[in-house]
Biopython code that builds the backbone (N, CA, C, O; Angstrom):
import numpy as np
from Bio.PDB.StructureBuilder import StructureBuilder

atoms = [
    (1, "MET", "N", (111.818, 85.145, 124.630)),
    (1, "MET", "CA", (112.670, 84.395, 123.739)),
    (1, "MET", "C", (111.983, 84.224, 122.385)),
    (1, "MET", "O", (110.851, 83.744, 122.319)),
    (2, "GLN", "N", (112.644, 84.605, 121.335)),
    (2, "GLN", "CA", (112.092, 84.521, 119.993)),
    (2, "GLN", "C", (112.436, 83.166, 119.384)),
    (2, "GLN", "O", (113.582, 82.723, 119.445)),
    (3, "ARG", "N", (111.423, 82.505, 118.791)),
    (3, "ARG", "CA", (111.644, 81.223, 118.139)),
    (3, "ARG", "C", (112.267, 81.442, 116.777)),
    (3, "ARG", "O", (111.946, 82.401, 116.075)),
    (4, "ARG", "N", (113.154, 80.546, 116.416)),
    (4, "ARG", "CA", (113.776, 80.616, 115.095)),
    (4, "ARG", "C", (112.941, 79.824, 114.108)),
    (4, "ARG", "O", (112.327, 78.818, 114.463)),
    (5, "ALA", "N", (112.924, 80.279, 112.884)),
    (5, "ALA", "CA", (112.176, 79.595, 111.828)),
    (5, "ALA", "C", (112.906, 78.316, 111.427)),
    (5, "ALA", "O", (114.123, 78.204, 111.577)),
    (6, "HIS", "N", (112.149, 77.367, 110.921)),
    (6, "HIS", "CA", (112.725, 76.149, 110.362)),
    (6, "HIS", "C", (113.686, 76.566, 109.255)),
    (6, "HIS", "O", (113.420, 77.544, 108.556)),
    (7, "PRO", "N", (114.796, 75.850, 109.077)),
    (7, "PRO", "CA", (115.768, 76.236, 108.036)),
    (7, "PRO", "C", (115.153, 76.370, 106.639)),
    (7, "PRO", "O", (115.561, 77.240, 105.870)),
    (8, "ALA", "N", (114.191, 75.534, 106.307)),
    (8, "ALA", "CA", (113.553, 75.635, 104.987)),
    (8, "ALA", "C", (112.765, 76.933, 104.869)),
    (8, "ALA", "O", (112.789, 77.576, 103.820)),
    (9, "VAL", "N", (112.073, 77.322, 105.921)),
    (9, "VAL", "CA", (111.317, 78.584, 105.918)),
    (9, "VAL", "C", (112.288, 79.753, 105.846)),
    (9, "VAL", "O", (112.058, 80.720, 105.120)),
    (10, "GLU", "N", (113.358, 79.657, 106.593)),
    (10, "GLU", "CA", (114.382, 80.714, 106.566)),
    (10, "GLU", "C", (114.932, 80.892, 105.151)),
    (10, "GLU", "O", (115.039, 82.014, 104.655)),
    (11, "ARG", "N", (115.276, 79.786, 104.511)),
    (11, "ARG", "CA", (115.902, 79.813, 103.182)),
    (11, "ARG", "C", (114.924, 80.209, 102.071)),
    (11, "ARG", "O", (115.275, 81.002, 101.198)),
    (12, "GLU", "N", (113.714, 79.671, 102.094)),
    (12, "GLU", "CA", (112.772, 79.859, 100.992)),
    (12, "GLU", "C", (111.872, 81.086, 101.126)),
    (12, "GLU", "O", (111.334, 81.567, 100.128)),
    (13, "VAL", "N", (111.703, 81.598, 102.347)),
    (13, "VAL", "CA", (110.765, 82.707, 102.555)),
    (13, "VAL", "C", (111.448, 83.915, 103.191)),
    (13, "VAL", "O", (111.476, 84.995, 102.602)),
    (14, "ILE", "N", (111.989, 83.738, 104.367)),
    (14, "ILE", "CA", (112.497, 84.891, 105.118)),
    (14, "ILE", "C", (113.669, 85.553, 104.409)),
    (14, "ILE", "O", (113.663, 86.767, 104.208)),
    (15, "GLU", "N", (114.676, 84.771, 104.027)),
    (15, "GLU", "CA", (115.841, 85.386, 103.368)),
    (15, "GLU", "C", (115.475, 86.127, 102.079)),
    (15, "GLU", "O", (115.889, 87.274, 101.906)),
    (16, "PRO", "N", (114.709, 85.508, 101.164)),
    (16, "PRO", "CA", (114.417, 86.247, 99.927)),
    (16, "PRO", "C", (113.414, 87.389, 100.086)),
    (16, "PRO", "O", (113.467, 88.356, 99.325)),
    (17, "PHE", "N", (112.499, 87.300, 101.060)),
    (17, "PHE", "CA", (111.444, 88.308, 101.182)),
    (17, "PHE", "C", (111.801, 89.457, 102.126)),
    (17, "PHE", "O", (111.318, 90.573, 101.938)),
    (18, "ASP", "N", (112.621, 89.210, 103.116)),
    (18, "ASP", "CA", (112.894, 90.200, 104.158)),
    (18, "ASP", "C", (113.654, 91.397, 103.607)),
    (18, "ASP", "O", (114.685, 91.240, 102.952)),
    (19, "HIS", "N", (113.147, 92.579, 103.871)),
    (19, "HIS", "CA", (113.768, 93.842, 103.469)),
    (19, "HIS", "C", (114.025, 93.920, 101.964)),
    (19, "HIS", "O", (115.090, 94.357, 101.527)),
    (20, "THR", "N", (113.034, 93.488, 101.176)),
    (20, "THR", "CA", (113.176, 93.580, 99.725)),
    (20, "THR", "C", (111.995, 94.341, 99.141)),
    (20, "THR", "O", (110.924, 94.425, 99.742)),
    (21, "PHE", "N", (112.214, 94.879, 97.982)),
    (21, "PHE", "CA", (111.139, 95.495, 97.218)),
    (21, "PHE", "C", (110.579, 94.377, 96.350)),
    (21, "PHE", "O", (111.118, 94.079, 95.284)),
    (22, "LEU", "N", (109.501, 93.763, 96.809)),
    (22, "LEU", "CA", (108.985, 92.548, 96.201)),
    (22, "LEU", "C", (108.742, 92.680, 94.703)),
    (22, "LEU", "O", (109.022, 91.748, 93.948)),
    (23, "ASN", "N", (108.228, 93.817, 94.266)),
    (23, "ASN", "CA", (107.916, 94.016, 92.844)),
    (23, "ASN", "C", (109.152, 93.897, 91.958)),
    (23, "ASN", "O", (109.041, 93.501, 90.798)),
    (24, "GLU", "N", (110.302, 94.225, 92.477)),
    (24, "GLU", "CA", (111.518, 94.219, 91.667)),
    (24, "GLU", "C", (112.446, 93.056, 91.966)),
    (24, "GLU", "O", (113.156, 92.587, 91.077)),
    (25, "GLU", "N", (112.451, 92.585, 93.205)),
    (25, "GLU", "CA", (113.450, 91.599, 93.602)),
    (25, "GLU", "C", (112.949, 90.158, 93.649)),
    (25, "GLU", "O", (113.760, 89.234, 93.710)),
    (26, "ILE", "N", (111.662, 89.948, 93.623)),
    (26, "ILE", "CA", (111.091, 88.598, 93.600)),
    (26, "ILE", "C", (110.433, 88.410, 92.237)),
    (26, "ILE", "O", (109.454, 89.083, 91.915)),
    (27, "SER", "N", (110.971, 87.500, 91.448)),
    (27, "SER", "CA", (110.509, 87.360, 90.058)),
    (27, "SER", "C", (109.011, 87.068, 89.956)),
    (27, "SER", "O", (108.370, 87.518, 89.006)),
    (28, "GLU", "N", (108.443, 86.334, 90.900)),
    (28, "GLU", "CA", (107.017, 86.010, 90.855)),
    (28, "GLU", "C", (106.125, 87.244, 90.974)),
    (28, "GLU", "O", (104.949, 87.192, 90.612)),
    (29, "PHE", "N", (106.665, 88.344, 91.473)),
    (29, "PHE", "CA", (105.865, 89.550, 91.650)),
    (29, "PHE", "C", (106.166, 90.632, 90.613)),
    (29, "PHE", "O", (105.701, 91.764, 90.749)),
    (30, "ARG", "N", (106.916, 90.305, 89.607)),
    (30, "ARG", "CA", (107.143, 91.268, 88.533)),
    (30, "ARG", "C", (105.904, 91.434, 87.668)),
    (30, "ARG", "O", (105.666, 92.507, 87.113)),
    (31, "GLU", "N", (105.115, 90.368, 87.554)),
    (31, "GLU", "CA", (103.895, 90.392, 86.750)),
    (31, "GLU", "C", (102.633, 90.321, 87.605)),
    (31, "GLU", "O", (101.524, 90.460, 87.090)),
    (32, "ARG", "N", (102.797, 90.107, 88.893)),
    (32, "ARG", "CA", (101.657, 89.935, 89.806)),
    (32, "ARG", "C", (101.849, 90.865, 90.996)),
    (32, "ARG", "O", (102.937, 90.902, 91.570)),
    (33, "VAL", "N", (100.837, 91.605, 91.375)),
    (33, "VAL", "CA", (100.916, 92.558, 92.477)),
    (33, "VAL", "C", (101.094, 91.785, 93.789)),
    (33, "VAL", "O", (100.356, 90.832, 94.039)),
    (34, "PRO", "N", (102.062, 92.177, 94.633)),
    (34, "PRO", "CA", (102.293, 91.453, 95.885)),
    (34, "PRO", "C", (101.300, 91.835, 96.991)),
    (34, "PRO", "O", (101.673, 92.399, 98.019)),
    (35, "THR", "N", (100.036, 91.513, 96.747)),
    (35, "THR", "CA", (99.021, 91.717, 97.780)),
    (35, "THR", "C", (99.232, 90.679, 98.881)),
    (35, "THR", "O", (99.987, 89.723, 98.700)),
    (36, "THR", "N", (98.580, 90.863, 99.999)),
    (36, "THR", "CA", (98.663, 89.876, 101.077)),
    (36, "THR", "C", (98.267, 88.496, 100.556)),
    (36, "THR", "O", (98.907, 87.499, 100.888)),
    (37, "GLU", "N", (97.229, 88.439, 99.751)),
    (37, "GLU", "CA", (96.766, 87.171, 99.190)),
    (37, "GLU", "C", (97.838, 86.525, 98.316)),
    (37, "GLU", "O", (98.123, 85.337, 98.465)),
    (38, "ASN", "N", (98.428, 87.288, 97.416)),
    (38, "ASN", "CA", (99.441, 86.739, 96.518)),
    (38, "ASN", "C", (100.721, 86.354, 97.251)),
    (38, "ASN", "O", (101.363, 85.371, 96.881)),
    (39, "ILE", "N", (101.099, 87.091, 98.264)),
    (39, "ILE", "CA", (102.266, 86.736, 99.068)),
    (39, "ILE", "C", (102.012, 85.422, 99.788)),
    (39, "ILE", "O", (102.890, 84.560, 99.830)),
    (40, "CYS", "N", (100.837, 85.260, 100.348)),
    (40, "CYS", "CA", (100.463, 84.039, 101.052)),
    (40, "CYS", "C", (100.520, 82.833, 100.110)),
    (40, "CYS", "O", (101.058, 81.787, 100.471)),
    (41, "ILE", "N", (99.975, 82.975, 98.926)),
    (41, "ILE", "CA", (99.983, 81.895, 97.941)),
    (41, "ILE", "C", (101.407, 81.557, 97.524)),
    (41, "ILE", "O", (101.751, 80.381, 97.400)),
    (42, "GLU", "N", (102.229, 82.556, 97.308)),
    (42, "GLU", "CA", (103.619, 82.321, 96.912)),
    (42, "GLU", "C", (104.388, 81.595, 98.017)),
    (42, "GLU", "O", (105.159, 80.679, 97.731)),
    (43, "ILE", "N", (104.187, 81.988, 99.258)),
    (43, "ILE", "CA", (104.843, 81.295, 100.369)),
    (43, "ILE", "C", (104.388, 79.840, 100.409)),
    (43, "ILE", "O", (105.213, 78.941, 100.575)),
    (44, "PHE", "N", (103.089, 79.596, 100.259)),
    (44, "PHE", "CA", (102.573, 78.228, 100.242)),
    (44, "PHE", "C", (103.255, 77.424, 99.138)),
    (44, "PHE", "O", (103.706, 76.303, 99.376)),
    (45, "ASN", "N", (103.334, 77.982, 97.947)),
    (45, "ASN", "CA", (103.947, 77.284, 96.820)),
    (45, "ASN", "C", (105.412, 76.972, 97.064)),
    (45, "ASN", "O", (105.900, 75.923, 96.644)),
    (46, "ARG", "N", (106.117, 77.867, 97.736)),
    (46, "ARG", "CA", (107.531, 77.642, 98.019)),
    (46, "ARG", "C", (107.751, 76.547, 99.056)),
    (46, "ARG", "O", (108.786, 75.880, 99.036)),
    (47, "LEU", "N", (106.801, 76.353, 99.955)),
    (47, "LEU", "CA", (106.996, 75.416, 101.067)),
    (47, "LEU", "C", (106.321, 74.059, 100.879)),
    (47, "LEU", "O", (106.643, 73.126, 101.615)),
    (48, "ARG", "N", (105.423, 73.913, 99.952)),
    (48, "ARG", "CA", (104.607, 72.694, 99.886)),
    (48, "ARG", "C", (105.348, 71.439, 99.448)),
    (48, "ARG", "O", (104.853, 70.337, 99.687)),
    (49, "GLU", "N", (106.480, 71.554, 98.834)),
    (49, "GLU", "CA", (107.184, 70.386, 98.305)),
    (49, "GLU", "C", (108.300, 69.846, 99.195)),
    (49, "GLU", "O", (109.059, 68.978, 98.761)),
    (50, "PHE", "N", (108.416, 70.330, 100.410)),
    (50, "PHE", "CA", (109.512, 69.870, 101.250)),
    (50, "PHE", "C", (109.265, 68.456, 101.748)),
    (50, "PHE", "O", (108.173, 68.146, 102.224)),
    (51, "PRO", "N", (110.279, 67.590, 101.640)),
    (51, "PRO", "CA", (110.109, 66.212, 102.093)),
    (51, "PRO", "C", (109.865, 66.141, 103.598)),
    (51, "PRO", "O", (110.343, 66.981, 104.360)),
    (52, "ARG", "N", (109.133, 65.150, 103.997)),
    (52, "ARG", "CA", (108.828, 64.868, 105.411)),
    (52, "ARG", "C", (108.085, 66.013, 106.091)),
    (52, "ARG", "O", (108.143, 66.146, 107.313)),
    (53, "ALA", "N", (107.407, 66.818, 105.332)),
    (53, "ALA", "CA", (106.623, 67.915, 105.910)),
    (53, "ALA", "C", (105.222, 67.885, 105.332)),
    (53, "ALA", "O", (105.021, 67.567, 104.160)),
    (54, "LYS", "N", (104.271, 68.217, 106.161)),
    (54, "LYS", "CA", (102.888, 68.310, 105.699)),
    (54, "LYS", "C", (102.437, 69.754, 105.900)),
    (54, "LYS", "O", (102.215, 70.200, 107.026)),
    (55, "LEU", "N", (102.310, 70.457, 104.818)),
    (55, "LEU", "CA", (101.884, 71.848, 104.869)),
    (55, "LEU", "C", (100.369, 71.891, 104.758)),
    (55, "LEU", "O", (99.802, 71.452, 103.757)),
    (56, "GLU", "N", (99.722, 72.414, 105.771)),
    (56, "GLU", "CA", (98.266, 72.499, 105.768)),
    (56, "GLU", "C", (97.772, 73.855, 105.309)),
    (56, "GLU", "O", (96.790, 73.944, 104.571)),
    (57, "ARG", "N", (98.445, 74.912, 105.739)),
    (57, "ARG", "CA", (98.000, 76.251, 105.377)),
    (57, "ARG", "C", (99.120, 77.247, 105.670)),
    (57, "ARG", "O", (100.040, 76.983, 106.444)),
    (58, "VAL", "N", (98.999, 78.397, 105.022)),
    (58, "VAL", "CA", (99.865, 79.536, 105.300)),
    (58, "VAL", "C", (98.954, 80.709, 105.601)),
    (58, "VAL", "O", (97.982, 80.955, 104.887)),
    (59, "ARG", "N", (99.275, 81.425, 106.657)),
    (59, "ARG", "CA", (98.499, 82.609, 107.039)),
    (59, "ARG", "C", (99.447, 83.795, 107.127)),
    (59, "ARG", "O", (100.496, 83.724, 107.768)),
    (60, "VAL", "N", (99.065, 84.878, 106.479)),
    (60, "VAL", "CA", (99.830, 86.123, 106.531)),
    (60, "VAL", "C", (98.931, 87.165, 107.168)),
    (60, "VAL", "O", (97.816, 87.410, 106.706)),
    (61, "GLU", "N", (99.427, 87.775, 108.233)),
    (61, "GLU", "CA", (98.688, 88.847, 108.903)),
    (61, "GLU", "C", (99.372, 90.163, 108.604)),
    (61, "GLU", "O", (100.504, 90.404, 109.022)),
    (62, "GLU", "N", (98.671, 91.003, 107.880)),
    (62, "GLU", "CA", (99.188, 92.332, 107.538)),
    (62, "GLU", "C", (98.995, 93.277, 108.721)),
    (62, "GLU", "O", (99.904, 94.019, 109.095)),
    (63, "THR", "N", (97.804, 93.238, 109.300)),
    (63, "THR", "CA", (97.483, 93.995, 110.513)),
    (63, "THR", "C", (96.576, 93.099, 111.354)),
    (63, "THR", "O", (96.230, 91.998, 110.927)),
    (64, "SER", "N", (96.193, 93.554, 112.530)),
    (64, "SER", "CA", (95.296, 92.765, 113.367)),
    (64, "SER", "C", (93.912, 92.608, 112.731)),
    (64, "SER", "O", (93.149, 91.721, 113.111)),
    (65, "LEU", "N", (93.596, 93.461, 111.773)),
    (65, "LEU", "CA", (92.291, 93.397, 111.108)),
    (65, "LEU", "C", (92.363, 92.894, 109.668)),
    (65, "LEU", "O", (91.327, 92.701, 109.032)),
    (66, "ASN", "N", (93.554, 92.681, 109.152)),
    (66, "ASN", "CA", (93.709, 92.280, 107.759)),
    (66, "ASN", "C", (94.659, 91.097, 107.658)),
    (66, "ASN", "O", (95.855, 91.224, 107.922)),
    (67, "SER", "N", (94.116, 89.940, 107.273)),
    (67, "SER", "CA", (94.946, 88.754, 107.108)),
    (67, "SER", "C", (94.373, 87.904, 105.984)),
    (67, "SER", "O", (93.251, 88.122, 105.525)),
    (68, "PHE", "N", (95.172, 86.928, 105.552)),
    (68, "PHE", "CA", (94.748, 86.009, 104.509)),
    (68, "PHE", "C", (95.338, 84.655, 104.826)),
    (68, "PHE", "O", (96.485, 84.550, 105.262)),
    (69, "GLU", "N", (94.542, 83.611, 104.600)),
    (69, "GLU", "CA", (94.990, 82.241, 104.833)),
    (69, "GLU", "C", (94.763, 81.442, 103.565)),
    (69, "GLU", "O", (93.720, 81.561, 102.922)),
    (70, "TYR", "N", (95.752, 80.621, 103.203)),
    (70, "TYR", "CA", (95.673, 79.841, 101.977)),
    (70, "TYR", "C", (95.960, 78.385, 102.292)),
    (70, "TYR", "O", (96.926, 78.069, 102.986)),
    (71, "THR", "N", (95.107, 77.491, 101.772)),
    (71, "THR", "CA", (95.240, 76.058, 102.033)),
    (71, "THR", "C", (95.607, 75.275, 100.781)),
    (71, "THR", "O", (95.617, 74.044, 100.810)),
    (72, "GLY", "N", (95.904, 75.947, 99.704)),
    (72, "GLY", "CA", (96.266, 75.281, 98.474)),
    (72, "GLY", "C", (95.118, 75.167, 97.505)),
    (72, "GLY", "O", (95.299, 74.668, 96.395)),
    (73, "GLU", "N", (93.945, 75.613, 97.890)),
    (73, "GLU", "CA", (92.803, 75.594, 97.003)),
    (73, "GLU", "C", (92.796, 76.867, 96.171)),
    (73, "GLU", "O", (93.305, 77.900, 96.606)),
    (74, "PRO", "N", (92.225, 76.795, 94.985)),
    (74, "PRO", "CA", (92.132, 78.018, 94.184)),
    (74, "PRO", "C", (91.375, 79.111, 94.936)),
    (74, "PRO", "O", (90.339, 78.844, 95.545)),
    (75, "VAL", "N", (91.880, 80.315, 94.895)),
    (75, "VAL", "CA", (91.240, 81.446, 95.554)),
    (75, "VAL", "C", (89.855, 81.646, 94.954)),
    (75, "VAL", "O", (89.697, 81.680, 93.734)),
    (76, "GLY", "N", (88.856, 81.778, 95.817)),
    (76, "GLY", "CA", (87.497, 82.005, 95.366)),
    (76, "GLY", "C", (86.713, 80.740, 95.090)),
    (76, "GLY", "O", (85.536, 80.801, 94.733)),
    (77, "SER", "N", (87.361, 79.581, 95.255)),
    (77, "SER", "CA", (86.632, 78.329, 94.995)),
    (77, "SER", "C", (85.727, 78.008, 96.172)),
    (77, "SER", "O", (86.006, 78.402, 97.305)),
    (78, "SER", "N", (84.662, 77.304, 95.906)),
    (78, "SER", "CA", (83.769, 76.913, 97.002)),
    (78, "SER", "C", (84.188, 75.562, 97.521)),
    (78, "SER", "O", (84.712, 74.736, 96.774)),
    (79, "ARG", "N", (83.962, 75.334, 98.790)),
    (79, "ARG", "CA", (84.349, 74.064, 99.407)),
    (79, "ARG", "C", (83.249, 73.081, 99.329)),
    (79, "ARG", "O", (83.396, 71.953, 99.799)),
]
sb = StructureBuilder()
sb.init_structure("model")
sb.init_model(0)
sb.init_chain("A")
sb.init_seg("    ")
for serial, (resi, resn, name, xyz) in enumerate(atoms, 1):
    if name == "N":
        sb.init_residue(resn, " ", resi, " ")
    sb.init_atom(name, np.array(xyz, "f"), 0.0, 1.0, " ", f" {name:<3s}", serial, name[0])
structure = sb.get_structure()
């Protein structure tokens, strides 16, 4: 049984990103290359403002050996 995404995730991420040419159809990627890192950051930015939700991190897995996780901190910053 496949779980359905939360309606906010469906509306803000899955619908606009699924089966699209990101470079042309998502305005945020017209000037920025849609790498795994940039996609992860964009998803985080789209979801972080939802009321009654606490977004801790977004993880995008491209392959079993290639993934990126973003917690809202600037990329490359030290903790």
